[in-house]
C-alpha positions as CSV (number, residue, x, y, z in Angstrom):
1,M,130.2,112.2,114.1
2,K,132.7,110.0,112.3
3,F,132.6,112.0,108.9
4,I,133.5,115.4,111.2
5,M,136.4,113.6,113.0
6,S,137.9,112.0,110.1
7,E,141.0,113.5,109.3
8,G,140.0,114.2,105.6
9,F,137.7,116.7,106.8
10,Y,140.3,117.7,109.6
11,A,142.5,118.6,106.9
12,F,140.3,120.3,104.9
13,V,139.4,122.9,107.3
14,S,142.5,123.5,108.8
15,G,144.4,123.9,106.0
16,P,142.2,124.8,102.3
17,M,139.0,126.2,104.0
18,V,141.9,128.5,106.2
19,W,143.0,130.1,102.7
20,V,139.4,130.4,101.6
21,A,138.3,132.2,105.3
22,F,140.8,134.4,105.2
23,L,140.5,135.5,101.1
24,V,137.1,136.0,101.5
25,F,137.8,138.3,104.3
26,I,140.6,140.5,102.7
27,F,139.2,140.7,99.6
28,G,135.5,141.4,101.2
29,S,137.1,144.0,103.1
30,A,138.7,145.6,100.2
31,Y,135.7,145.8,98.1
32,R,133.2,147.0,100.9
33,V,136.5,149.4,102.1
34,Y,136.3,150.3,98.1
35,K,132.9,151.4,97.5
36,I,132.8,153.4,100.3
37,I,135.8,155.1,99.4
38,S,134.8,155.4,95.6
39,G,131.4,156.7,97.2
40,L,132.9,159.6,99.1
41,K,134.8,160.9,95.7
42,K,131.1,161.1,94.0
43,E,130.0,162.7,97.0
44,A,129.9,166.7,96.9
45,V,129.3,167.2,100.5
46,V,131.5,164.5,101.8
47,L,134.4,165.5,100.9
48,P,134.6,168.8,101.1
49,Y,134.2,168.9,105.3
50,M,136.9,166.3,105.8
51,S,139.2,167.4,108.2
52,F,142.3,165.3,109.3
53,K,142.8,166.7,112.0
54,Y,139.2,167.2,113.7
55,S,138.8,163.5,112.0
56,L,141.7,162.5,114.3
57,R,140.5,164.7,117.5
58,S,137.3,162.3,117.3
59,I,138.8,158.9,117.1
60,A,140.7,159.7,119.5
61,H,137.9,160.8,122.3
62,W,135.8,157.8,121.3
63,A,138.5,155.1,121.5
64,T,139.2,156.2,124.7
65,P,137.9,154.3,127.4
66,F,135.3,157.0,129.2
67,G,136.6,160.1,126.9
68,T,133.4,161.2,126.0
69,V,130.2,162.5,127.9
70,N,127.9,159.4,126.1
71,W,130.6,156.9,127.1
72,R,130.5,158.6,131.1
73,R,126.5,158.6,130.7
74,H,126.9,154.8,130.4
75,P,129.6,153.3,132.4
76,I,128.8,150.0,132.6
77,M,128.3,150.0,128.8
78,T,131.3,151.6,128.2
79,V,132.8,149.1,130.5
80,V,131.4,146.0,128.8
81,T,131.9,147.4,125.3
82,F,135.2,148.2,125.9
83,L,136.5,145.1,127.4
84,F,134.8,143.2,125.0
85,H,136.2,144.4,121.7
86,F,139.9,144.5,123.2
87,C,139.7,141.1,124.2
88,L,137.8,139.8,120.8
89,I,141.2,141.4,118.7
90,V,143.5,140.1,121.4
91,T,142.6,136.6,122.4
92,P,143.0,135.0,119.0
93,V,146.0,137.3,117.9
94,F,148.3,136.5,120.6
95,L,146.7,133.0,121.9
96,L,149.5,130.6,121.8
97,A,147.8,127.6,120.0
98,H,147.4,130.0,117.4
99,N,150.8,131.5,117.2
100,I,151.8,128.2,117.3
101,L,150.0,127.5,114.2
102,W,151.4,130.5,112.8
103,L,154.7,129.2,113.7
104,R,154.7,126.2,112.0
105,A,153.0,127.0,108.6
106,W,155.1,130.7,108.4
107,H,157.3,130.7,110.7
108,I,156.2,133.8,111.8
109,K,156.6,133.9,115.9
110,W,155.6,137.1,118.1
111,W,154.5,137.5,121.7
112,T,151.8,135.6,123.4
113,L,149.3,135.5,126.4
114,P,149.8,133.6,129.2
115,E,147.4,130.6,128.7
116,G,145.3,131.8,132.2
117,L,145.1,135.0,130.8
118,A,143.8,133.4,127.4
119,D,141.2,131.4,129.2
120,F,140.2,134.3,131.6
121,M,139.8,137.0,128.2
122,T,137.7,134.3,126.2
123,L,135.4,134.4,129.6
124,L,135.3,137.9,129.2
125,V,133.9,137.7,125.6
126,M,131.8,135.1,126.2
127,L,130.0,136.7,128.9
128,C,130.1,140.4,126.9
129,C,128.0,138.4,124.0
130,L,125.2,137.1,126.9
131,F,125.4,140.9,128.2
132,F,124.9,142.4,125.0
133,L,121.7,139.6,124.4
134,L,119.9,140.2,128.0
135,R,120.6,144.0,126.7
136,R,118.3,143.7,123.4
137,L,116.2,141.5,125.0
138,I,115.3,143.6,127.9
139,E,116.0,147.3,127.2
140,R,112.9,148.9,125.5
141,E,115.2,151.4,123.2
142,V,117.6,148.7,122.2
143,K,114.9,145.6,122.0
144,F,113.2,148.4,119.3
145,V,115.7,148.4,117.0
146,T,116.8,144.5,117.0
147,Y,116.1,142.7,114.4
148,P,117.0,138.3,113.7
149,S,120.2,138.9,112.2
150,D,121.1,141.2,115.3
151,F,121.1,137.8,117.3
152,F,123.0,135.6,114.7
153,I,125.6,138.1,114.7
154,L,126.0,137.6,118.5
155,T,126.2,133.9,118.0
156,I,128.6,133.9,115.6
157,V,130.8,135.3,117.5
158,F,130.5,133.7,120.7
159,L,130.2,130.0,119.2
160,P,134.6,130.5,118.2
161,F,135.1,131.4,121.9
162,F,133.3,128.9,123.2
163,T,133.7,126.0,121.2
164,G,137.8,127.2,121.4
165,F,137.2,127.1,125.7
166,L,135.7,123.7,125.4
167,A,138.3,122.3,123.3
168,Y,140.8,124.4,125.6
169,H,139.7,122.4,128.8
170,Q,138.2,118.8,126.8
171,L,134.8,119.3,127.7
172,F,131.5,117.6,126.4
173,L,132.4,116.3,123.4
174,P,135.9,114.5,121.7
175,Y,138.7,117.1,121.6
176,K,139.0,116.6,117.8
177,A,135.3,117.0,117.0
178,L,135.8,120.3,119.6
179,I,138.3,121.6,117.9
180,I,136.9,121.0,114.1
181,T,133.9,123.1,114.8
182,H,136.0,125.8,117.2
183,I,138.0,126.5,113.1
184,L,134.8,126.0,111.5
185,F,132.7,129.0,113.5
186,G,136.3,130.8,113.3
187,E,136.2,130.7,109.8
188,I,132.2,131.6,109.6
189,M,132.9,134.7,111.6
190,L,136.0,135.8,109.5
191,M,134.2,135.7,105.7
192,A,131.0,137.3,107.8
193,I,132.7,140.2,108.6
194,P,132.7,142.2,105.3
195,F,129.4,141.5,104.7
196,T,127.5,141.8,108.0
197,R,127.0,144.3,110.6
198,L,130.6,143.2,112.0
199,A,131.9,145.6,109.2
200,H,131.4,148.5,111.7
201,M,135.3,147.0,112.6
202,L,136.0,148.9,108.8
203,F,133.5,151.6,108.8
204,S,133.6,152.7,111.7
205,V,136.4,155.2,111.5
206,F,135.3,156.5,108.1
207,T,132.0,157.4,110.3
208,R,133.9,158.8,113.0
209,A,136.5,160.9,110.8
210,Y,132.9,162.1,108.9
211,T,131.0,163.4,112.2
212,G,134.3,164.7,114.0
213,S,135.3,167.1,111.0
214,E,131.4,168.0,110.4
215,F,131.6,169.2,114.2
216,G,134.6,170.8,114.4
217,M,134.8,172.4,111.4
218,V,130.8,173.3,110.2
219,R,129.6,173.5,113.7
220,H,132.8,174.4,115.2
221,A,131.9,172.0,118.3
222,R,132.8,169.0,119.8
223,D,131.3,165.6,119.0
224,W,132.2,163.8,122.2
């Protein structure tokens, strides 16, 4: 515990380790996207069916809450899914504490969330993670396609918000220990994105674009 709370370790995780995490995320993501694009160029079937019009139409409908038949058939899952992804992205980007760090390091300043709202959105992310966990444990169809890695990924997403919540309220452990673990788990999540199923944030656009193009150009039907 003394080592974790030391100034040297804090300086490491809040300095060089942040750079490592961002570099792994950026170059790892770029490599994965490059592999997808280069694979598509070699594929004789996929690219001829790609259409900007039908791709955009499909993406727009699936990115709209209740914009598809499947979203409307599962209203609870739809609400939880959209709340989860919105809070997951918006909260860390516009959190006051994070923006202060950006301002100090790079003199970059942008809009921040009210602290009470950010706290509530953090709770929403954690509750959504618990919902997804219970769904994988209880729903037969989801349980059948659930692997141990899915629980690992849920844990990776949950812990940065959980430790950040504890640090903000200074609960259970010393503040420095909490903030260090929060930074570490945040870095782990960032580095895991290109190499786990979290990479769907990079690939879902390509999948949706191809599906929308195939349905629109070939089947002359809607995919939503």
